[in-house]
N, C-alpha and C positions, 0 to 999 in steps of 0.2 A: 412410550407404549411398549408393551411386550409383544411377542410374536402372535399372541392370540387376540390382540387389540388392533384396531385400525381406525383411521379417519379418512373420509372421502370428501373431495372438494370438486365442485362443478363450476367452471368459469364460463359464464354466459356473456353475450355481447348484445347490447341494444343496437338497433340499426337505424330506423327511419327518422325518428323525431330528432335525435341528437345531430345527425348529419345535416338536417335541414336548417339547424340553428347555428352551426359552426361559423365563426367569423365575428360574432357579436360578443362584446364584453359581458353582456348579461346572460349569455347562453348557459354557462355552467350553473349560475344561480337559479335560473328558471328551470333548468333540467332537474336539479336536485329537488326543487319544490314539487315539480310534476311527478317525480318518481317516489316521493316520500310515502305515498299511499301504498306502494308495492311492499315496502318494508313493514308497514303496519299490517298488511295482509299476511305476510310470512311470519309475523311474531308468534302466533299461536302454535306453529309447528314445533313439536317436541324435539329436543336434541339438535336444533338447527341454528347455525350461526350465519349471519348474512353480512358480507363486507362489500360495499359498493365504492367505486371510484370512477368518476366521469361516466363513460358509456358502458362500463363493465360491472357486472354483478356476480359475486362469488358466493356460492352456497356450500357450507361445510357441515357435515354431520359426523358423528363419532359413535362408536359402539363396539360390542364384542365380536360381531360378525359383519363381514363385508356385504353379505346378501341383504341384511336389514338396512344397512347404510344406503344401498342402491335403491331400495324401495322408498326410503324417506326422500331421497333426491328426486325420484320420479313424482312423488306426491307434491313436493315443493314446486316442481316444474309445472304441474297442472295448475297450481295456484297462480304461477306467473303467467301462464297462457290465458287463464280466465281474466286476469287483470289487464293483460295487453289487448284482448279483444274488445273490452269495454272502453278503451282509451285511445284507440287508433295506433297502438304501438305494435312492434313486431320484433321478435327475438330471432337470432340466427343460430339454430342448433348445429348447423354444419361448422360453425366457427367455435363451438364450445369445446372445452377440454376437460377430461375426467382424470383424476389421479387418486389412487389409493395409497395413503401414507401408512406404512407398516414396517416393522423390523423383521418380518418373515423373510426367510432365505429366498423363496421363489415369489415372484411378483404375482399378484392376484389379477386375473384376466376378466373378471366379471364386468360387463358393460351395463349401461343404462339406456332406457328407451325414452327419447324425447320426442313425443309426437310420432311423425313418420320416420324420424332419424334414429339411428343407433350410434351411440358414442362409446368407443372402446377406450380403455384406460391407457395412459401414456406413462413413460418412465420419468419424464421431467417436463416442466412447463415454466414459462416466464410469468412472473407476477410483479408488476411495477418495476421492471428492469432487473429483478433478481430471479435467478434460475433456481427452482425448487426441484429436488429429486425425492423419490418416494421414501427414502430413509433419512432425509435431511442431512446428508453427509457433505453437501455443497461441492462435490467434485465437478458436477456439470457447470456450476457457476464459475468455478476456477478455470475450467477449460474455455469458457466464453470470454472471461477477462483476459486470459493469456492470448487468445486469438486477436482481440482488439489491441492488446499491447504490442503485437508484432508490427502493426501499422504505425502506432504512435512512437515506438522506439525507433523505427526506420526514419520517421519524420524528424525525430530529435537528432539522429546522426547526420541528417542532411542540413540541419541548422547549425550544428557545432561539431567541431573535431578538436583534436589536441593542439593543432597549429593554425586553425582558422575558424571563422564563424563568429556567431554572436558571443558576447562576453559571458563570463561565468555566471554573473548575476542574472542575465537574461535567460541563459540556458536553465538555471535553477528555477527561475520563475515559470518557465514552460513546464518543467517537470512537476513542480508543486501544485500549480493551478490546473493543469490539464491531465497529466498522466497519473499523478497520485490521487487526484479526485476520482478518476476511473477506478483505481485499485480499491479505494476506501468506500465506494458507494455500496450501501447496504451492510456496512460493518455492524450495525445494531442487530442485524439478523444472523449473519454467518460467523461473526468473530467470537471466539472463546478467549476470555482474558488470560494473559500469560501467567504461568506459575513457574517458580524457580528460575525466573528471568530467561526463559526459553520460549520462543514462539510456539504456538499450538495451532492445530488444525491447518487450514489452508494458508495461514499467515506465514508458515515456513516456506511455501512456494512463492508467495508474494514478496518475501524478503529477497529472494534471488532476482526477481524482476527489478526491484528497486536498486540493487547493487549494480546491475547492468546499466541502468540509466545514470546512476551517479558517476560511473566511470566515464561516461560521455560528458557529463556536466563538468567534471573536474579535469578531464584530459589526462587521466591517470592510467598507469599500467595495471594489467590484470592481477599482478602480484601484490598490489596495494591492499592492505587489510581493510575490510569493510568498515571497521570502527573508525579508521582514519578518513575514509571517504565521507562518512556521515558527519564527522566533526568539522572537516575542512569545508564542506558545503552547507553546514548547519542544517542538516536534515535528520531528524531522529529516526531510530529503527522503526520499521513499518509496523511491527506488532505493538510497540508503545504508542505510536500514533493512532492505531486502531483502538487501543485502550481508551485514549482520549475521546475519540469519536463516539465510542459506546457510552462512556460516562456522560458526555454532553447530551446524548440522546435520552438516557435515563433521567437526567436532571430536567430536561424539557418535558418529559412525560409527567414527572412529579409536579412541575410548576403548572401545567395545564390541566391537571386532574385526570388525565387519561390512564395513569398508572393503576388507579383503583379499579377502573373498568377492565383492564387487561388482567389484573390479578384475580378478580372475581370470575372472569370467563375461564381462566386457566384452572382455578380451583374447582369450578363446576365440572369441567371436562374430566379432571383427574378423579373427582369423586364418583362420577358415573362409570368411568373405566375400572375403578377399584371395587365397585359395588358387586356383591355376590348375589346370585339368585336365591329366592326362598326367604322365609321369615328370619329376622335377626333375633338373637338371644343375648341376654346380658345387658351391656351398657346401651343407653339410648343413642340414637343417631345424632351426631354433632352437626351443627350448622356449618355451611360452607365457609362462613367468615372465620370460624374457629379452627379450621383445619390447618395444619402446618403446610408450608409451601412445598410443592412437588419439586424434585430435583431438575425437571425439565421446564419448569414454569418461568415466566418472566421475573418472578420475585427474586430468584437466585442472582441474576445479573444486577437487579436494582440494589440488592444488599451489597454485592461486590463494589458497585460504583460508589456507594456511600463510604465503604471502608477505604477505598483507593484514594479518593480525594479528601476524605475527612470533612470536618466542619469548618476548617480554617483555610484550606488550600483550594485554589482554583485548579481546574483541570490542566492548564498550561504549566502551573508550578509542580503539580504531581508528575506530569510527564518529564519535566526537567530533572526532578528528584530521582526518578527511576533511571533516566538516561545516565546521569552522573554515576549512580551506584553500579550500573552495568559496565560502564566504561572503565571505572577504577578496577573492577574485578578482572576484566579482560586484559587491561594493561599490566596489572600485577602478575597475571598468569604468563603473559608474554615475557616479562622481565625474568621470571623464575625459570622459564624453559630455555632461554638462550642468553648468551653473553651480549650485553648491550655496549656497543662501541662508543667511545667518547666522541669520535669524529662524525657520528650520525646524529642528526637533529632529533630531539624528542618530539613526539607528536601529541603531547599533552595539550588538550584543547581548552578553549574558553566557551562556557555555556551561557554567556550573557548576551548573545546576539551580535557580538563584535567580530565573529569569525570571518565575516564577509568584508569587513572594513579594509583589511589589508589588500583586497583585490580592487579597491576603488581606483578607477583610472587606468587599470591594466587591460591590455587587449587579451584575446583568448589565448594566444600562444604564451604570453607572459604569465597569465594566471595558471595555465597548465604546468609551466616550468616551476612556478612557486610551490604548487602542490607537490610536485615531484621532489623538490628540494626539501620541503618540510617533512615528507614521509620517508625520504631516503631511497625511494624507488625511482631511479633516474637512469638515463641511458649512458652511464659511465662504466668503466671496466669493473669496478667493484660489484655493482649490481648485476651487470650482464654476465659476469663470470659465475656468480652465485646461481643465476638462472640457466647456466649451461648453454649459453649461446655459442654455437660452433666456432664462429670467427674469433672469439675472445679466449686466448690461451692463458691469461694471467689476470688477476685482479689488481696488479700493481700499476701505478701511474708510470708514464714514460720516463719520469725522473728516476724511478727505481727505489724511492725511499719509503713509500707507503701505498696503501690502497687508494685507487683513484676515486675520490668522493669530492663533492662540492666543498665540504669543510677543508679537506686537504688542499685543494686549489686555492681557496680563499685565505688560508692561514700559513702554509709552510712550503708549498711546492716551489722549488727554485726556478722552474720553467715559467711561472707566472709572477715572478718577483716584480718585474717592471709594471705589469698591469695591476698588481696588488697595491702598489704605491698610489696609483690613481684612485683605487677603491677606498683605501684608508683616508685619503684626502677628502673624498666626497662624503665620507661618513663622519667627519669631524662635527662636534667635539668628542664623539664616542667611537673611535676607530676599533676595529675588531682585533683583539689580542689573543683570545683563546676560544675554546669551543662554546663556552657560556655566552660570550659576546656574539658568536655566530648564531646561536639559537635565538637570542633576543633580536637580532637583526631581521630574522624572518617573521617576526610577530607584528612589526609596525609597518604601516603602509609606506611611509617615506623611505625607510631603510630597506624594506623588502623590494621595492621597485628598483632601487639602485643596485642591489645585489643581483636581481634577476637580469637586468640589462647588462651588468658586468659579465655574468656567466654566458649570456648570449654572444657577447662580443668576443669571447675566447674562441668560438667556432668549433668547440669539441663535440657538440651535440648535432649530429648530422641531420636529424629530422627537423631541426629548427632553422637550418640554413636558408631554405627557400623563404620562410616567413620573414627572416631578417632582411633578405635581399629585396623582397617586395615592399617591406616597410621603408627601406632606404631608397626605393625607386631604382634599384639596380636589377635588371633582368638577365645579366650575363650569367651563363652557366645554369640557367633555370632547369633545363632538361636533366643535367647531371645531378643537380641537387634533388630533383624529384625522384630520381632513381635511388639516391642515397636514402631518402625518406622511406621508400618502399622496402629497401633492404632492412632498415631498422624495424619496420612493422612485421616483416616476415621473421626476423630474429626473435622478436617478442613473442610471436605466436608459437615458434618452435620451442621457446623456453617454457 
């Protein structure tokens, strides 16, 4: 819509009959049959769209001027009142909401008269759990989602932390089934498909919310790249997941035949809004079915969905394809921008669903440590020095030969030579000899569990000492180790 065009919607609520029938499984069916005649009575109203759901009836009109839209809504309301009086029904005008959709800079303040009540327009309103604003920018919906996320993210942090709580698999399940479902609800309406592999619209803000949750799930440091969090927890980027949700929705519309109905309605609205007053000269008027799709119509997203998945790929496969391509691009960029040390493990992931298998049987603190080992973001001197932690004055190991990393401790540090013999014996017949063997050891469940428990046994990671003592049934020094853990967390925050 241009600044001179507008659409107005009136959200009405039935009261008496529906409330008296609630509780019966037949209630929704009987109610729809009972109110079917209302929609038949409203059908002759020109320029009116009626959308009903349960006890709510939504009247939408569109035109060049808001004043004419309000008059049409008042006329439709009179039809509703006449219908209600003859059938023992009652509407609640005090619960109705009016919204003028327009791209005009200033909001239109024209109200409608519904019987004895006057309904003033609002800036935003909720429809089936989705918040609409008058410019359809979805900022109000984003704020509502972020408000709910505060509670759910807080609950997630109480269920899992880096050194205690439910396992990584359980924490991931809580996120994907509860929190991500909240984020993705209504994606078919608010999501704009990604272009140039970058999130668009409110997906940019939702990506930040997902990264916070994945850091809790994985027990990772804030410095861990988001691409590593996504691959280690096997959770795709949120904008690609929203692409999948949108494509699934469009496919369902096509399968059920509702897509044609939506396209016809959008074309009819676009035609009327484009129509110019006065007689037409030249070419004859084209039929609605022959008009090209408007850029704001549902046809655009349907065409994108067909191109995105194609005729041979399922939406899950299309998601994995785009995820791989994005990860390879980001990984190549990271390699080009900085020197990649041989003693740091590569975070090249597997996209076949096996990313979680290496965490099978591991407790939360063990899974957190494995993620930190695989990403190189771990509480040893090399990482802490790079993050400018005040207490760490050098990245070198106590032996003085090299940077203190897990690979250095497991392959060449003289201070861990005796413990390293035990590790190599446990890893037989494939003992670690070089950095390539070390990277492979972090990819298999059997070898990864041995490596993690070996690192925990060294006692160099203060934040894990309490978890190790509790696992071994030793509570001595618990208070001191709790303080050690607090020091690490404070250092991480200061970094």
